[in-house]
N, C-alpha and C positions, 0 to 999 in steps of 0.2 A: 461428606455430610453437608458442608456449606453449599456445594453445588446442587445437591438434592433439595435443600431448603429453598434456594433461589428458584429452582424449577417449579416447586409447589406454589410459591408466592406469585410468580409470574403467571402461572396457569390460572390461579384464582382471579387475579386482577384482570386477566384477558377475558376469561369466560363470563365474568360478571359485568363486563363493560366498563370497568373503572378506568382502564388505560385509555379507552376511546374518549371517555368523559374528560379526563385530564388533558388529553390531546386537544379537544375542542375548547376547553377553558383557557389553557395556558399558551397554546401554540397555534391557535386558529389563524392568526395574521402573519405567521412566520413560515420560513422554508427550511429545509434540511438537506445537507449534502452528505451522502454516504461514502465511506472510504473502504475499498477492498484492496487486496493485493493479489492473491492467487485463488483459483477455483479448480479443485482437484476432483477426479472421478470417485475417489474413496479416501478414507482415512489413511495417511501415510504409514507404511510399515517397513521394517528392515532397513535397507540402505537408502530408501527413499525418505530420508529425514527432512522434515520441513518444520521450521519454527512454529510453535502452536499459535502465535499471534499473527500468522501470515496467510492463513487460508480459510476458506469454507469449502464444503463439498458441493458438487453439482446439485445434489438433492436439496441441500440447504439453500443454495442460491435460487433455485427454482421456487422454493417455498417463499423466499423473500419477494421475488418478482410478483407472485400471485397476490400477496398481501399488499404490496405497494400499489398495484393497480386498483385495489378496492379502497384504499385509504388516502391516496395522494394523487395529485396531478403530476405525473412523472414527466419532466422536461429535461432538455439538455442543460448542462452547466452554463453554456454560452447564453442560453435563454434567461437563466437566472441573473447573470451579470447584466444582460441587456435591460432587463426590467429594473434592476437596481440603479443602473446608470440613467435611465429615463424617468425614474420615479414611479413606475408602474408597480402594482401590487405583486408580491411573491407569495401571497397567502396560499397555503396548502400545497406548495410546490416541493418536489423532491428531485434531486439529481444524483445519478450514480457515477462514481469515479473509481478508477483503478490506478494504482501507482506502480511504476517501474517498467512495465511492458513485458510481463511474463508470457511465455509461450502458451500456457494454459488459458490465458485470456482469450486467445484465438481458438484453441482447440476445444475448450469446454464452456467458457462463459459466453462466447459469441453466439453459440447455438441457442442458449437460453434467452439472450437478448432478442434474437430473431424470432423465436417462437412466441415471445411475449410482446414483441414490437415495442421494446423499451430502448430509449437512447442512453448512451453512456459516453464518458470522456476517459481516455487512457492517457496518463502522464508518462512520457517516455524518457528514460535515461538514454539519450540517443547514441552515446558512444558504445553501448552494449548491443544495440539492435543490429542484426545481421552478422553477429560474431558468436563464437563459442565461449566467450568470456561470461562470467557471472559475478555476482557480488561476493565480497570476501566472506560474509557469514556462511553462505552456501558452499563456497570453496572449502572453508575450514571444516564444516560438518562432514562434507563428502570425503575429504582426505582423512580425517580422523577415523571414520568408519571403514574406509577402504584399506587403510594402512595396517590396521590391526596392532597399532602401537600400544604397548603396555603403559597405561596412564600412570601407573605407580613407578615406572622405571625409565621414563624419558630422561635422557642424560645429555648434557652438553649444549652449550650455546643457547640458542633461542628456544629449543625444546625444553631445556631446564627452566627457563623463565616461565613458560606456560605451566610446567609441572608444579613449580613453586606457588603460582598464583591460583591454580584451580585444583582444589583437593580431589582425590579420587572418590568415586561414588559407584555403587553397584548399579545404579540406574543410568544407562548410557545417555538417554535423552536429557536427563537433568545435568549430566556432565557437559554435554554439548551446549546446553543453554548457558551454563556457568562460564564455559570457555568463551562463548560469543560476548557475554557481558564483560568479561575481563579484557578481551581484545578491543573493545570500544574505547578503553582508556589507554591503549598503546598508540604510539605514533604510527602514521602510515608506513614509515620506513621499517619499523619493527614487524608490522603485520605482513608487509611484502616479503620480508626476510623469512618469516615462518612459512608462508605459502610457497615461496620459492624452494625452500627445503623439502616440502612435501612433493612439489612438482619434480624435483630432481630424483626422488625415490622411485625406483623401478616398480615398487609395490603399489604405487599410487597413480593410476592412470588419470587422464584429463576428465573432468566432470562432463556429463552430457549437456547438450544445448538446452538452456532453460529460458532464454529470452526469444522474442519474436524476431523474424527477419523482415526486411522492408516489403517483400511481396505480401506477407501476411498482414502487415500494417495497412498496405494499400487495399487489400481485399476488404478489410473491416471498414476502412474509410469510404470505399465505393458503395458500401451497403446503404449509406445515408443515415445509419443509426449511430455510428461511432465516430467521434472526432478525437483529436489528439492535442495534448498540451505538452509543455516542456517540464522536465524534472531534472534539469541540468544535463550535461554531456556524460559525466562520469560518476554521477550520484555522490558528489562531494558534499560533505556537511559544511554549508556555506559560512557559518560563523566561526569555523575553525581554520579558515584560510584567509590570506590577504584579500582585500576588497578587489584588487585588480584581477586576481585569479577567479574570484566569485563572479565578477562581471563577465569574464571570458566564458565561464561555464554557462551562465544564464543566456548570453547572446548566441554562443556557438550552437547550443542545443536547438534554439528556435530556428536559426538559419538552416541547420541540417534537416530538420523535420520539414520545413517549408520547401526545401530543394527536392525532397522526395515526394511530397504530396501535392505541391503546386498551389497551396492555399495558405493564407495567413495563419500563423500560430499566435494566439492572443492570450492564452491562459497558462499559468505557471503553478507548480506545486513545490514547496520547499522540501528538499530531502530531509527525512527524519523530523520534519516540522520546525527545524531550527531557523530562526530569522531574528533580525533586529531592525531598528529604524533605518540604518544605512543600507541594509540589504533590500528592504522594502522600497527605498528610493531608487535603487539600481533597477529593480524590476519595473517600477513605474516609468523610469526614464528610458527603459529599453523597448518600450512600445507595447507592452502587455496591457490588457484592460482589467486584469484582476489576477489574484493569486489565492491559493488555499493553503491551510496549515494542517497539522494533526491535532490541534486543540479542539476539544469536544464542545459542541454547542449548536444551537439553532441560529437562524439568520433573520435579522430584521433590517429595516431600511437604514438604520443609523450605524451599521457595521462598516469598518474600514474595508474597502473592496480589495485591498492587497494583503489581507490576513484573515480571510473568512475561515470559520471553524468547520470541521467535519466530524461525523461520528464514525469511529473506527469499528469495523465488524470482523469477527473471526469465529471459527467454529465453536470454541469453548463458551462463548457468551451469547450465541444467537442460533442454536441448532434446532429450535422449535419456533413456531409462529409466535407463541407467547413470549419466549425469551427475546426474540427479535424485536417485537413491538415494545417490550419493557425496556430494552436497550435504547431504543429511539426516544421514548418518552422520559425515562428516568436517567438515561445517559450513562451513569456509572454502574448500572445494575449488572 
């Protein structure tokens, strides 16, 4: 019901021109950075579980591209930073970004960018590129679905810890979301122990490749439309580790991407959006010209260039032109 109401309100505001008027009145002199993760050919079903906040469909992304071309000057993220560094206006600018380096960025999003002639920046967790490894939430959801484990009867050791913290539910997607939220509070050692237990089970094969390889990254780079930034090497939540480890993640990822592409890597995205003053200084001192967060908001000249906000987009909140535009203008809509 709440979602239906939001759709109705967004449609009215869009068709009456109210959203465009608010855009012109409040954000005329500002820029906006969009944050995507995955772009899928259709809504996930069955074993193809994807966290709801992690994807849009190709159809939705194409719809976004068409509206962006009408309402914004779509430029590269590097161009926005260049203008901010030199004091030039960013009025009306929009930049498209993707986090992590998902394979579907290459297989699905890239085609839409090419047909629309729109630039984008992909922030790579470089340690996963060119491997069959994937992030722990995807590993967890894959193994829970593949293993057929009875959630009410998981017994022993690390399984029992999961069973105690995540109540059984008839809705498997809800259970998986709850499990992921619970494991965010586990130590990396505990998460690794649980995943290793799944890996050791003959019933649970290895997940399919979900991240790009370096040939795919290079193909996108050579198109001239897509550039790449750093998202650490191992997608470490930087404010949860010692500063020396954080510095190594920040620098190593940049060096690895530069080695493969042969161009400077100057932009950084904080994994999960977590940062503090110390981390911002490390990014600054490491030779980057700017960084982005997951904090929502538009950009003006007085923003700190090492913690710029972005507006996160996923299918549940932007699957129509009206909902998309409302999300940009009203942000929390």
